[in-house]
VOROKOL-339543 format. One record per atom (N, C-alpha, C): residue number from 1; residue in one letter; x, y, z. Coordinates in nm, 2 decimals. Example, Ala and Ser with C-alpha at 12.3 -4.5 7.8 and 13.67 -1.06 7.14 Angstrom:
BEGIN
{1, 'A', {1.32, -0.57, 0.78}}
{1, 'A', {1.23, -0.45, 0.78}}
{1, 'A', {1.32, -0.33, 0.78}}
{2, 'S', {1.28, -0.22, 0.71}}
{2, 'S', {1.37, -0.11, 0.71}}
{2, 'S', {1.29, 0.00, 0.79}}
***
This chain:
BEGIN
{1, 'M', {26.10, 11.21, 13.58}}
{1, 'M', {26.20, 11.24, 13.43}}
{1, 'M', {26.27, 11.32, 13.54}}
{2, 'K', {26.39, 11.34, 13.49}}
{2, 'K', {26.51, 11.40, 13.53}}
{2, 'K', {26.55, 11.53, 13.43}}
{3, 'F', {26.59, 11.64, 13.46}}
{3, 'F', {26.62, 11.72, 13.38}}
{3, 'F', {26.78, 11.81, 13.44}}
{4, 'L', {26.82, 11.85, 13.35}}
{4, 'L', {26.95, 11.89, 13.40}}
{4, 'L', {26.91, 12.07, 13.40}}
{5, 'V', {26.96, 12.13, 13.52}}
{5, 'V', {26.95, 12.28, 13.50}}
{5, 'V', {27.07, 12.34, 13.56}}
{6, 'T', {27.06, 12.50, 13.49}}
{6, 'T', {27.19, 12.52, 13.52}}
{6, 'T', {27.16, 12.64, 13.64}}
{7, 'L', {27.25, 12.68, 13.70}}
{7, 'L', {27.25, 12.76, 13.81}}
{7, 'L', {27.35, 12.89, 13.79}}
{8, 'T', {27.32, 12.99, 13.82}}
{8, 'T', {27.39, 13.12, 13.80}}
{8, 'T', {27.35, 13.20, 13.91}}
{9, 'Q', {27.46, 13.30, 13.97}}
{9, 'Q', {27.44, 13.40, 14.04}}
{9, 'Q', {27.42, 13.53, 13.97}}
{10, 'G', {27.28, 13.58, 13.98}}
{10, 'G', {27.24, 13.68, 13.91}}
{10, 'G', {27.28, 13.82, 13.98}}
{11, 'E', {27.26, 13.94, 13.95}}
{11, 'E', {27.35, 14.08, 13.99}}
{11, 'E', {27.27, 14.12, 14.09}}
{12, 'D', {27.16, 14.06, 14.12}}
{12, 'D', {27.10, 14.12, 14.24}}
{12, 'D', {27.09, 14.01, 14.35}}
{13, 'G', {27.21, 13.90, 14.36}}
{13, 'G', {27.27, 13.81, 14.45}}
{13, 'G', {27.17, 13.70, 14.45}}
{14, 'Y', {27.05, 13.69, 14.41}}
{14, 'Y', {26.95, 13.57, 14.35}}
{14, 'Y', {27.03, 13.47, 14.29}}
{15, 'I', {26.98, 13.36, 14.28}}
{15, 'I', {27.05, 13.21, 14.23}}
{15, 'I', {26.93, 13.19, 14.12}}
{16, 'I', {26.96, 13.22, 13.98}}
{16, 'I', {26.90, 13.20, 13.86}}
{16, 'I', {26.90, 13.03, 13.84}}
{17, 'A', {26.79, 12.97, 13.79}}
{17, 'A', {26.76, 12.85, 13.77}}
{17, 'A', {26.72, 12.86, 13.62}}
{18, 'E', {26.79, 12.76, 13.52}}
{18, 'E', {26.71, 12.75, 13.39}}
{18, 'E', {26.72, 12.60, 13.35}}
{19, 'C', {26.65, 12.56, 13.28}}
{19, 'C', {26.64, 12.42, 13.26}}
{19, 'C', {26.65, 12.42, 13.09}}
{20, 'P', {26.77, 12.41, 13.05}}
{20, 'P', {26.80, 12.40, 12.88}}
{20, 'P', {26.73, 12.33, 12.81}}
{21, 'A', {26.64, 12.22, 12.85}}
{21, 'A', {26.56, 12.12, 12.77}}
{21, 'A', {26.44, 12.18, 12.74}}
{22, 'L', {26.41, 12.30, 12.81}}
{22, 'L', {26.25, 12.38, 12.80}}
{22, 'L', {26.29, 12.51, 12.81}}
{23, 'P', {26.30, 12.57, 12.66}}
{23, 'P', {26.33, 12.68, 12.65}}
{23, 'P', {26.23, 12.80, 12.74}}
{24, 'G', {26.29, 12.87, 12.77}}
{24, 'G', {26.24, 12.97, 12.84}}
{24, 'G', {26.18, 12.92, 12.97}}
{25, 'C', {26.23, 12.82, 13.05}}
{25, 'C', {26.19, 12.78, 13.16}}
{25, 'C', {26.31, 12.80, 13.25}}
{26, 'M', {26.25, 12.90, 13.34}}
{26, 'M', {26.33, 12.97, 13.41}}
{26, 'M', {26.28, 13.01, 13.55}}
{27, 'S', {26.37, 13.02, 13.68}}
{27, 'S', {26.32, 13.05, 13.79}}
{27, 'S', {26.43, 13.10, 13.88}}
{28, 'Q', {26.42, 13.15, 14.01}}
{28, 'Q', {26.51, 13.20, 14.09}}
{28, 'Q', {26.50, 13.18, 14.23}}
{29, 'G', {26.57, 13.21, 14.31}}
{29, 'G', {26.58, 13.18, 14.45}}
{29, 'G', {26.68, 13.28, 14.53}}
{30, 'R', {26.65, 13.29, 14.66}}
{30, 'R', {26.76, 13.36, 14.74}}
{30, 'R', {26.88, 13.29, 14.77}}
{31, 'T', {26.82, 13.12, 14.78}}
{31, 'T', {26.95, 13.03, 14.81}}
{31, 'T', {26.94, 12.94, 14.69}}
{32, 'R', {27.04, 12.85, 14.68}}
{32, 'R', {27.05, 12.73, 14.59}}
{32, 'R', {26.94, 12.64, 14.60}}
{33, 'E', {26.91, 12.59, 14.74}}
{33, 'E', {26.82, 12.50, 14.76}}
{33, 'E', {26.65, 12.57, 14.70}}
{34, 'E', {26.66, 12.70, 14.73}}
{34, 'E', {26.51, 12.77, 14.72}}
{34, 'E', {26.50, 12.78, 14.56}}
{35, 'A', {26.63, 12.80, 14.49}}
{35, 'A', {26.62, 12.82, 14.36}}
{35, 'A', {26.58, 12.68, 14.28}}
{36, 'L', {26.64, 12.57, 14.35}}
{36, 'L', {26.61, 12.44, 14.30}}
{36, 'L', {26.45, 12.38, 14.32}}
{37, 'A', {26.41, 12.43, 14.42}}
{37, 'A', {26.26, 12.40, 14.47}}
{37, 'A', {26.18, 12.45, 14.34}}
{38, 'N', {26.20, 12.61, 14.31}}
{38, 'N', {26.14, 12.68, 14.26}}
{38, 'N', {26.13, 12.64, 14.08}}
{39, 'I', {26.27, 12.58, 14.05}}
{39, 'I', {26.27, 12.53, 13.91}}
{39, 'I', {26.21, 12.40, 13.90}}
{40, 'K', {26.17, 12.34, 14.00}}
{40, 'K', {26.11, 12.20, 14.00}}
{40, 'K', {25.97, 12.24, 13.95}}
{41, 'E', {25.94, 12.31, 14.01}}
{41, 'E', {25.78, 12.37, 14.01}}
{41, 'E', {25.75, 12.41, 13.86}}
{42, 'A', {25.83, 12.51, 13.82}}
{42, 'A', {25.83, 12.56, 13.70}}
{42, 'A', {25.83, 12.45, 13.57}}
{43, 'I', {25.94, 12.35, 13.60}}
{43, 'I', {25.94, 12.24, 13.51}}
{43, 'I', {25.83, 12.17, 13.47}}
{44, 'A', {25.75, 12.14, 13.63}}
{44, 'A', {25.62, 12.08, 13.60}}
{44, 'A', {25.51, 12.14, 13.56}}
{45, 'L', {25.50, 12.29, 13.58}}
{45, 'L', {25.41, 12.35, 13.51}}
{45, 'L', {25.43, 12.38, 13.33}}
{46, 'S', {25.58, 12.37, 13.31}}
{46, 'S', {25.61, 12.40, 13.19}}
{46, 'S', {25.57, 12.25, 13.09}}
{47, 'L', {25.58, 12.14, 13.14}}
{47, 'L', {25.54, 12.00, 13.10}}
{47, 'L', {25.40, 12.00, 13.07}}
{48, 'E', {25.34, 12.02, 13.17}}
{48, 'E', {25.18, 12.03, 13.19}}
{48, 'E', {25.12, 12.15, 13.08}}
{49, 'T', {25.17, 12.23, 13.04}}
{49, 'T', {25.14, 12.33, 12.93}}
{49, 'T', {25.19, 12.30, 12.82}}
{50, 'R', {25.30, 12.24, 12.79}}
{50, 'R', {25.35, 12.19, 12.66}}
{50, 'R', {25.25, 12.08, 12.63}}
{51, 'K', {25.23, 11.99, 12.72}}
{51, 'K', {25.13, 11.87, 12.69}}
{51, 'K', {25.01, 11.92, 12.66}}
{52, 'E', {24.93, 12.03, 12.70}}
{52, 'E', {24.81, 12.08, 12.68}}
{52, 'E', {24.81, 12.14, 12.54}}
{53, 'L', {24.91, 12.17, 12.51}}
{53, 'L', {24.95, 12.24, 12.39}}
{53, 'L', {24.96, 12.18, 12.27}}
{54, 'G', {25.01, 12.05, 12.30}}
{54, 'G', {25.04, 11.96, 12.20}}
{54, 'G', {25.20, 11.98, 12.14}}
{55, 'L', {25.29, 12.03, 12.22}}
{55, 'L', {25.39, 12.07, 12.21}}
{55, 'L', {25.50, 11.96, 12.24}}
{56, 'P', {25.61, 11.94, 12.17}}
{56, 'P', {25.70, 11.83, 12.22}}
{56, 'P', {25.72, 11.85, 12.39}}
{57, 'L', {25.74, 11.76, 12.47}}
{57, 'L', {25.74, 11.76, 12.59}}
{57, 'L', {25.90, 11.83, 12.65}}
{58, 'Y', {25.99, 11.82, 12.54}}
{58, 'Y', {26.12, 11.88, 12.60}}
{58, 'Y', {26.22, 11.87, 12.47}}
{59, 'H', {26.33, 11.93, 12.46}}
{59, 'H', {26.40, 11.93, 12.34}}
{59, 'H', {26.55, 11.85, 12.39}}
{60, 'E', {26.58, 11.75, 12.33}}
{60, 'E', {26.70, 11.70, 12.35}}
{60, 'E', {26.84, 11.80, 12.39}}
{61, 'V', {26.89, 11.74, 12.50}}
{61, 'V', {27.02, 11.81, 12.55}}
{61, 'V', {27.11, 11.74, 12.54}}
{62, 'A', {27.23, 11.77, 12.53}}
{62, 'A', {27.34, 11.67, 12.48}}
{62, 'A', {27.47, 11.71, 12.56}}
{63, 'E', {27.56, 11.63, 12.61}}
{63, 'E', {27.69, 11.69, 12.68}}
{63, 'E', {27.79, 11.66, 12.57}}
{64, 'V', {27.88, 11.74, 12.57}}
{64, 'V', {27.99, 11.75, 12.48}}
{64, 'V', {28.12, 11.78, 12.58}}
{65, 'E', {28.24, 11.73, 12.52}}
{65, 'E', {28.35, 11.74, 12.57}}
{65, 'E', {28.44, 11.82, 12.50}}
{66, 'V', {28.51, 11.94, 12.56}}
{66, 'V', {28.57, 12.04, 12.47}}
{66, 'V', {28.73, 12.05, 12.53}}
{67, 'A', {28.82, 12.03, 12.49}}
{67, 'A', {28.96, 12.07, 12.53}}
{67, 'A', {28.97, 12.19, 12.55}}
{68, 'V', {29.03, 12.22, 12.67}}
{68, 'V', {29.06, 12.36, 12.69}}
{68, 'V', {29.20, 12.38, 12.73}}
***
């Protein structure tokens, strides 16, 4: 499965990674690469937990266009 993740710079300099399709699924890393590796692990664990609890595996995420 593929998931979109957001990457933002934290106040402490770490990169924060979040998966919008999995509420509460977040991780961080010192570098972009570390943050992406960590969020992959967090996503896998989140999916495993959600499956065990009988929850929907993920929430739908849509892309919209906004004129600026």
